[in-house]
C-alpha positions in Angstrom: 74.7 -64.3 34.2 75.4 -65.7 30.8 77.8 -63.9 28.4 75.0 -62.1 26.6 73.4 -60.8 29.7 76.7 -59.7 31.2 77.6 -57.8 28.1 74.2 -56.0 28.2 74.7 -55.2 31.8 78.1 -53.8 31.1 76.8 -51.7 28.3 74.2 -50.1 30.6 76.7 -49.2 33.3 79.7 -47.8 31.4 82.9 -47.9 33.4 81.4 -50.0 36.1 83.2 -53.3 36.9 80.8 -56.3 37.4 81.4 -59.4 39.4 79.5 -62.0 41.5 79.9 -63.4 45.0 78.0 -66.1 46.9 77.2 -63.8 49.9 77.7 -60.1 50.2 77.6 -58.7 53.8 77.1 -55.0 54.1 78.6 -53.8 57.4 81.8 -54.8 59.2 80.7 -54.6 62.8 80.5 -57.5 65.2 77.3 -59.0 63.5 78.6 -58.8 60.0 82.1 -60.1 60.9 80.9 -63.0 63.0 78.5 -64.0 60.3 81.3 -63.9 57.7 83.6 -65.9 59.8 81.1 -68.7 60.2 79.9 -68.7 56.6 83.5 -68.7 55.2 84.4 -71.5 57.6 81.8 -73.7 55.7 84.5 -73.9 53.0 82.3 -73.8 49.9 80.9 -70.3 50.2 82.6 -67.1 48.9 81.9 -64.3 51.4 82.7 -60.6 50.9 82.2 -57.9 53.6 82.1 -54.3 52.6 82.0 -51.2 54.8 82.3 -47.5 54.3 84.6 -47.1 57.3 88.4 -47.4 56.9 88.8 -50.1 59.5 86.6 -53.1 60.4 85.0 -53.7 63.8 82.1 -51.2 64.0 81.4 -49.2 67.2 83.6 -51.3 69.6 86.8 -50.1 68.0 86.1 -46.7 69.5 85.3 -48.0 73.0 88.6 -48.3 74.8 87.1 -49.6 78.1 86.9 -53.3 78.9 83.8 -55.4 79.3 83.6 -56.8 75.7 83.7 -60.5 75.0 82.7 -61.7 78.4 79.5 -63.5 77.3 80.4 -64.6 73.8 84.2 -65.2 74.0 84.5 -66.0 77.7 87.2 -63.4 78.4 87.2 -59.6 78.9 88.5 -57.4 76.1 88.6 -53.8 75.3 86.5 -52.6 72.4 89.4 -52.4 69.9 90.6 -55.9 70.9 87.1 -57.2 70.5 86.8 -55.6 67.0 90.2 -57.1 66.0 89.1 -60.6 67.2 86.1 -60.7 64.9 88.0 -59.1 61.9 90.8 -61.6 62.3 88.3 -64.5 62.6 86.6 -63.5 59.4 89.9 -63.2 57.5 91.3 -66.5 58.9 88.1 -68.3 57.8 88.6 -67.0 54.3 86.2 -64.1 54.0 87.2 -61.0 52.0 87.1 -57.7 53.9 86.9 -54.5 51.8 86.9 -51.3 53.7 86.3 -47.8 52.4 83.5 -49.2 50.2 80.2 -47.4 50.1 77.1 -49.2 48.9 75.2 -46.6 46.9 72.0 -48.6 46.1 70.4 -51.5 44.5 70.5 -52.0 40.7 67.6 -53.2 38.6 65.7 -55.8 40.5 64.3 -57.6 37.5 65.9 -60.5 35.6 67.8 -63.6 36.8 70.1 -61.9 39.3 67.9 -59.5 41.3 70.3 -59.2 44.3 72.7 -56.7 42.8 74.2 -53.8 44.6 76.1 -50.8 43.2 79.2 -49.8 45.2 81.8 -47.1 45.0 85.4 -47.1 46.4 88.8 -45.6 45.7 89.1 -48.3 43.1 86.0 -47.0 41.2 82.5 -48.1 40.6 81.3 -51.7 40.8 78.2 -53.8 40.5 78.2 -56.9 42.7 75.7 -59.7 42.2 75.1 -62.1 45.1 73.3 -65.2 45.9 72.4 -63.7 49.3 72.8 -60.3 50.8 73.1 -59.7 54.5 72.4 -56.3 55.9 74.4 -55.6 59.0 74.6 -51.8 59.0 73.9 -51.3 62.7 72.3 -48.3 64.4 73.2 -44.8 65.3 72.3 -42.3 68.0 70.0 -39.4 67.1 71.9 -36.1 67.1 70.8 -33.0 68.8 69.0 -31.8 65.7 66.8 -34.9 65.5 65.9 -34.5 69.2 64.6 -31.0 68.5 66.6 -29.4 71.3 66.4 -25.6 70.6 69.2 -23.0 71.0 72.2 -21.9 69.1 74.7 -24.1 67.2 77.8 -23.9 69.4 80.9 -26.1 69.4 81.1 -28.7 72.1 78.0 -30.8 71.2 78.5 -34.5 70.6 76.9 -37.9 70.4 78.7 -40.8 72.1 80.1 -42.0 68.8 81.4 -38.5 67.9 82.9 -38.1 71.3 84.7 -41.5 71.1 86.1 -40.8 67.7 87.3 -37.3 68.7 89.0 -38.6 71.8 90.4 -42.0 70.7 90.9 -41.6 67.0 91.5 -37.9 66.3 93.1 -37.3 69.8 91.6 -33.9 70.0 90.5 -32.1 73.2 86.7 -31.9 73.8 86.3 -29.5 76.7 86.6 -29.2 80.5 83.1 -29.5 82.0 80.5 -31.8 80.4 76.9 -32.8 80.8 75.8 -36.2 79.6 72.2 -36.5 78.4 70.9 -40.0 79.2 71.4 -42.6 81.9 71.6 -45.9 80.1 74.6 -48.2 79.5 76.0 -46.1 76.6 75.7 -43.0 78.7 78.1 -44.4 81.3 80.4 -45.4 78.4 80.4 -41.7 77.5 81.2 -40.8 81.1 84.2 -43.1 81.0 85.5 -41.6 77.8 85.1 -38.1 79.1 87.0 -39.0 82.3 89.8 -40.6 80.2 90.1 -37.3 78.3 90.4 -35.3 81.6 86.9 -33.8 81.4 84.9 -33.3 84.5 81.4 -34.7 84.2 79.2 -32.2 86.2 75.9 -34.0 85.7 74.0 -36.8 83.9 70.4 -35.9 82.9 67.5 -38.3 82.2 63.8 -37.6 81.7 63.0 -40.9 83.5 62.8 -41.0 87.3 65.7 -43.5 87.5 68.8 -44.6 85.7 68.6 -47.5 83.2 72.0 -49.1 83.5 73.4 -52.0 85.6 73.1 -50.9 89.3 76.8 -51.4 89.9 77.7 -49.1 87.0 75.4 -46.3 88.2 76.6 -46.6 91.8 80.3 -46.5 90.7 79.7 -43.3 88.7 77.8 -41.5 91.5 79.7 -42.7 94.6 83.3 -43.3 93.4 83.5 -40.6 90.7 81.0 -38.1 92.1 78.8 -37.7 89.0 75.4 -36.3 90.0 72.3 -38.0 88.4 69.5 -35.5 87.7 66.3 -37.5 87.1 63.0 -36.3 85.7 64.7 -33.5 83.8 65.3 -32.7 80.1 67.5 -30.4 78.2 65.3 -27.5 77.1 67.9 -25.4 75.4 71.6 -25.1 74.5 73.3 -21.9 75.6 76.3 -20.0 74.2 77.6 -18.7 70.9 80.7 -20.0 69.3 81.3 -22.4 72.2 78.7 -24.0 74.5 78.4 -22.2 77.8 75.7 -24.2 79.5 72.4 -26.2 79.1 69.0 -25.1 80.3 67.1 -27.9 82.1 63.4 -28.2 82.8 62.1 -30.6 85.5 58.9 -32.5 85.4 57.3 -30.1 88.0 58.0 -27.1 85.7 61.1 -25.9 87.6 63.9 -24.6 85.4 67.7 -24.5 86.0 70.9 -23.9 84.2 74.1 -26.0 84.3 77.3 -24.4 83.3 79.4 -26.5 80.9 81.3 -26.3 77.7 80.5 -29.8 76.4 77.3 -31.8 76.1 77.0 -35.4 75.0 73.7 -36.8 73.7 73.6 -40.5 74.3 71.2 -43.3 73.4 67.9 -42.7 71.5 69.0 -45.1 68.8 67.7 -45.6 65.3 68.6 -48.4 63.0 70.7 -47.4 60.0 68.0 -48.6 57.6 68.4 -46.5 54.5 69.8 -49.3 52.3 67.1 -51.7 53.5 64.4 -49.2 52.7 65.8 -48.3 49.3 65.9 -52.1 48.5 62.2 -52.4 49.1 62.6 -54.3 52.4 59.6 -53.9 54.7 60.5 -52.1 58.0 58.9 -52.9 61.3 56.8 -50.0 62.5 58.0 -50.3 66.0 61.8 -50.9 65.7 62.3 -49.0 62.4 64.6 -51.8 61.4 63.9 -54.5 58.8 61.0 -56.8 59.7 62.5 -60.3 60.1 61.4 -63.8 61.1 63.3 -66.1 63.4 65.8 -67.0 60.6 66.7 -63.3 60.1 64.9 -63.3 56.7 63.4 -60.2 55.4 60.4 -60.2 53.1 62.7 -59.8 50.1 63.9 -63.2 49.0 67.6 -63.7 49.7 68.0 -60.6 51.8 68.8 -61.1 55.5 69.3 -58.6 58.3 71.3 -59.1 61.6 72.6 -57.2 64.6 71.6 -53.7 65.7 70.1 -52.8 62.4 67.1 -54.9 63.8 67.0 -53.3 67.2 68.9 -50.2 68.5 70.7 -51.1 70.5 71.9 -54.3 72.1 75.5 -55.2 73.4 78.1 -56.1 70.8 78.1 -59.7 72.0 74.4 -60.0 71.2 75.0 -58.6 67.7 77.9 -61.1 67.2 75.8 -64.0 68.4 73.0 -63.1 65.9 75.6 -63.0 63.2 76.8 -66.5 64.1 73.2 -67.8 64.2 72.2 -66.3 60.9 74.9 -68.3 59.1 72.7 -71.5 59.1 69.7 -69.8 57.4 71.9 -68.1 54.8 73.5 -71.4 53.9 70.1 -73.1 53.6 69.0 -70.3 51.3 72.0 -70.8 49.1 71.5 -74.6 49.0 67.7 -74.7 48.7 66.8 -71.4 47.2 64.0 -69.1 48.3 60.7 -70.7 49.3 57.2 -69.1 49.7 56.5 -68.2 53.3 53.5 -66.9 55.2 54.9 -64.5 57.9 52.6 -63.6 60.8 53.4 -60.2 62.4 54.3 -60.0 66.1 53.2 -56.8 67.7 53.3 -55.4 71.2 51.0 -53.3 73.4 52.0 -50.4 75.7 54.1 -50.1 77.8 56.1 -52.4 75.5 57.9 -50.6 72.7 59.1 -53.3 70.3 60.0 -56.9 69.8 62.6 -58.7 67.6 62.3 -60.8 65.7 58.8 -59.5 64.7 57.6 -62.0 62.2 56.8 -65.7 62.5 57.1 -68.0 59.5 54.0 -70.3 60.1 55.7 -73.1 58.2 59.0 -72.8 60.0 58.4 -71.1 63.3 61.8 -71.7 64.8 63.7 -68.7 66.3 67.4 -69.1 65.7 68.2 -66.9 68.7 66.2 -69.1 71.0 64.0 -66.3 72.1 62.8 -62.7 71.6 64.2 -59.4 72.6 61.8 -56.7 73.9 62.0 -53.1 75.3 59.6 -51.3 77.6 58.9 -47.6 78.0 58.3 -47.8 81.7 59.4 -50.0 84.6 57.8 -53.4 85.0 57.7 -55.0 88.4 58.9 -58.5 89.1 56.2 -61.1 88.8 54.4 -59.1 86.1 53.7 -61.4 83.1 54.2 -61.2 79.4 51.1 -62.7 77.7 51.3 -63.9 74.1 48.0 -64.2 72.3 46.6 -64.6 68.8 43.0 -64.0 67.8 42.0 -63.8 71.5 43.6 -67.2 72.3 46.4 -67.2 74.8 49.5 -69.0 73.5 51.9 -68.4 76.3 52.4 -66.6 79.6 55.8 -65.8 81.1 56.4 -64.3 84.6 59.2 -61.8 85.0 61.7 -63.0 87.6 63.1 -59.5 88.1 61.9 -56.0 87.3 62.5 -54.5 83.8 63.4 -51.0 83.0 63.5 -48.8 79.8 66.6 -49.1 77.7 67.4 -52.5 79.1 66.9 -55.9 77.5 63.8 -57.9 78.3 63.6 -61.5 76.9 60.7 -63.7 76.0 60.9 -67.5 75.4 60.1 -68.8 71.9 58.3 -71.9 73.3 55.0 -70.8 71.9 55.9 -70.2 68.2 54.8 -73.6 67.0 51.2 -72.7 68.1 51.0 -69.7 65.7 48.6 -70.2 62.8 48.5 -68.3 59.5 44.7 -68.5 59.0 42.4 -65.5 58.6 45.1 -63.6 56.7 47.7 -64.2 59.4 46.1 -62.4 62.3 49.0 -60.8 64.3 50.4 -62.3 67.5 50.1 -59.7 70.3 52.4 -59.4 73.4 50.9 -57.5 76.3 51.9 -57.0 80.0 49.7 -58.5 82.7 50.5 -56.8 86.0 
């Protein structure tokens, strides 16, 4: 801004402090922190990370079990240690971390500095202009209300995140007998947290006919810890007043039963935390409900990028951190070269596939920074099924599955075909289907 423009802006937002940064990262989870560490290490870029939480690190700081860092750092860490690693890396590189800061919205998008966000913190109101904005706001589990589970509103009902905060941050008791709803990786994380809190897990419940976690994880829970897995069942009602007394279950064949418990944890069923993206006019993908991005993590709003589990709920923390690292290059190119026109071709999936990310191809620059695509399926796919990529009836790629794929687990597709995508005929979508 020049002096006249800054004065006008100040007059329109009385009491609001204004300033500018090169890159503003919204979200201090693994993706945002990893991105900030690499950007700041470039030396010539001012990077600021803001987050409404009091401490950086995102979800891992509440996960006190080990298993973090194996793929991206090459050593096993607990969740809090993993969170500290990326927060320290960002600070050492020169990034500024500001916690307890809530982004309330986007300011006027007209004029010479359209990427401007309004924030509030204990220090007051601010308006921050940025050369690039990176959204790394993550994903959240749907609570009981969003899953439309009927019944009363008793105490003892949690999501995994609420459970972990209650046990590890607030150090409060959660109950004695628990039912875990879900059987994917995060569900077994909830089982570990409950056991650490001295709670007996009387059952895990999933509507699918099988668990969706790593086999060794599921076997350990059932055989070593004696946690029964009830498949093909759903929670039809919560029972009890004041305090949960049990859950009513309905099986696929219509049979009904009741499990006595004083705690229930709803796990999984993730949705990207996309409110800020939506309010900023960023197009959301109809399948993921996160921002639609190309292989360089660019949204359809110039200068706005999105990374991590905001794009796909939900992948491991290591995957989110890796995306943050890979997004640094595209962000730096944007700062150096500015925005350029792009024709982005949608990438869509057919049932039983649920979604794919990234989900746009820039026909002029079809590279995929991650090296490939992440997909999810709603039903099991047998080994030697094939993922078939086509556009306008022409097959661009066929990839055989070397192992079976299950819901709530990552399925990957090579990006070797992206150079074949064409933007003619209005950018006819690329389609991914399953050939059995």
